[in-house]
C-alpha positions as CSV (number, residue, x, y, z in Angstrom):
1,M,93.8,501.6,183.7
2,R,93.2,497.9,183.6
3,L,92.9,496.1,180.3
4,P,90.1,493.4,180.7
5,E,91.6,491.2,177.9
6,F,94.8,490.7,179.9
7,P,94.7,489.1,183.3
8,P,97.2,490.7,185.8
9,Y,100.4,488.8,186.1
10,A,101.2,487.3,189.5
11,R,103.7,489.9,190.7
12,R,101.4,492.9,190.0
13,R,98.4,491.0,191.4
14,D,100.3,490.3,194.6
15,D,101.6,493.9,194.8
16,R,98.0,495.2,194.5
17,R,96.8,492.7,197.1
18,S,99.7,493.4,199.5
19,S,98.8,497.1,199.4
20,A,95.7,496.2,201.4
21,R,97.8,494.6,204.1
22,S,98.9,497.2,206.7
23,A,102.6,496.2,207.0
24,N,103.1,496.3,203.2
25,Q,100.9,499.3,202.8
26,Q,103.0,501.2,205.3
27,A,106.2,500.2,203.6
28,K,104.9,501.3,200.2
29,R,103.6,504.6,201.6
30,S,107.0,505.2,203.2
31,V,108.6,505.3,199.8
32,A,105.9,505.9,197.1
33,T,103.5,508.8,196.6
34,V,99.9,508.0,195.6
35,L,98.1,510.9,194.0
36,V,94.3,510.8,193.9
37,G,92.3,513.1,191.7
38,L,88.8,514.2,192.9
39,I,85.9,515.9,191.3
40,D,83.0,516.7,193.6
41,K,84.4,514.2,196.2
42,M,84.5,511.4,193.6
43,I,87.8,509.7,192.8
44,V,88.4,510.2,189.1
45,G,92.1,509.3,188.8
46,T,95.1,507.9,190.6
47,V,98.8,507.4,190.0
48,T,101.7,506.1,192.0
49,L,105.2,507.5,191.9
50,Y,108.3,505.9,193.3
51,P,111.2,508.4,193.7
52,P,114.6,507.6,192.4
53,G,116.4,504.9,194.3
54,A,113.4,504.0,196.5
55,D,112.7,500.4,197.4
56,G,110.1,499.1,194.9
57,N,111.2,501.5,192.2
58,E,111.3,499.4,189.0
59,A,112.9,502.1,186.8
60,W,115.9,500.8,184.9
61,R,117.6,504.1,185.5
62,R,118.6,504.6,189.1
63,D,118.0,508.4,188.9
64,A,114.5,508.2,187.4
65,V,111.0,508.4,189.0
66,D,109.0,505.2,188.4
67,L,105.4,505.9,187.3
68,R,102.8,503.2,188.0
69,Y,99.1,502.5,188.2
70,L,97.8,505.5,186.3
71,A,94.1,505.1,186.2
72,I,91.3,507.3,185.1
73,H,87.6,506.6,185.9
74,Q,85.8,505.3,182.8
75,R,83.3,508.1,182.9
76,F,86.1,510.7,182.5
77,I,88.3,509.1,179.8
78,G,88.8,511.5,176.9
79,Q,88.3,514.6,179.0
80,G,92.0,515.5,179.5
81,L,92.4,514.1,183.0
82,S,95.3,512.0,182.1
83,A,97.1,515.1,180.8
84,A,96.5,516.8,184.1
85,V,97.7,513.8,186.1
86,L,100.8,513.5,183.9
87,D,101.5,517.2,184.3
88,E,101.5,516.8,188.0
89,V,103.8,513.7,187.8
90,R,106.2,515.7,185.6
91,R,106.1,518.6,188.1
92,R,106.9,516.3,191.0
93,A,109.7,514.6,189.2
94,V,111.3,517.9,188.3
95,A,110.9,519.1,191.9
96,A,112.7,515.9,193.0
97,D,115.5,516.7,190.6
98,A,114.9,513.5,188.6
99,P,116.1,513.8,185.0
100,A,113.6,511.2,183.8
101,I,110.4,509.3,184.4
102,C,110.2,505.6,183.6
103,L,107.2,503.4,183.2
104,H,106.2,500.0,181.8
105,I,103.4,499.2,179.5
106,R,102.1,495.7,178.8
107,R,103.0,494.7,175.2
108,G,99.9,495.0,173.1
109,A,98.4,497.9,175.0
110,A,98.5,500.2,171.9
111,G,96.1,502.8,173.4
112,L,98.2,503.3,176.5
113,S,101.3,503.4,174.4
114,R,99.8,506.2,172.3
115,L,98.7,508.1,175.4
116,Y,102.2,508.1,176.9
117,Q,103.8,508.9,173.5
118,R,101.5,511.9,173.1
119,H,102.9,513.2,176.4
120,G,106.5,512.8,175.3
121,F,107.4,509.3,176.5
122,V,109.6,507.3,174.1
123,R,110.1,503.5,173.9
124,D,113.3,502.4,175.6
125,Q,114.1,498.7,175.2
126,R,116.6,498.8,178.1
127,G,113.6,498.9,180.4
128,D,111.8,495.9,179.1
129,I,110.7,493.2,181.5
130,D,110.4,489.8,179.9
131,L,108.2,487.4,181.9
132,R,107.0,485.4,179.0
133,P,105.0,483.3,178.5
134,V,103.0,485.2,181.1
135,I,103.7,488.9,180.2
136,F,106.1,491.2,178.4
137,L,106.4,494.8,179.7
138,E,107.8,497.4,177.5
139,G,109.9,500.3,178.9
140,Y,109.1,503.9,178.2
141,V,111.0,507.0,179.4
142,L,110.3,510.7,179.5
143,E,113.6,512.7,179.6
144,L,113.1,515.9,181.6
145,N,116.4,517.6,180.9
146,Q,115.7,518.5,177.3
């Protein structure tokens, strides 16, 4: 889900661009899992998961899955697809014996914050990434061993 009022910060922009390059794409695919949701052969949602300890995992907890790039096609927002995607993320994290899922949300993205909080994620300042004046990312965690 991309917020049009916020330009992507350089590291994320470069990461997205690098995914199109074969060497970096292969490196990312070797450690991360990209899930793609389809309805009638149309891509309606995606999410990327980095397992605990993997290169590129930005979770502040070494034992946590790092959730990134959750996106739902605009036409399907509000129809429960994010819940289905997050259920699959949780299922995979549990299967990987991870006790938690960590993610970052751009400060000011109140809608995304509410979405994740509805699914049990709580704010964890230990995960904040402060790249001001460009961006401030807030850490959120979902504990799975509760």
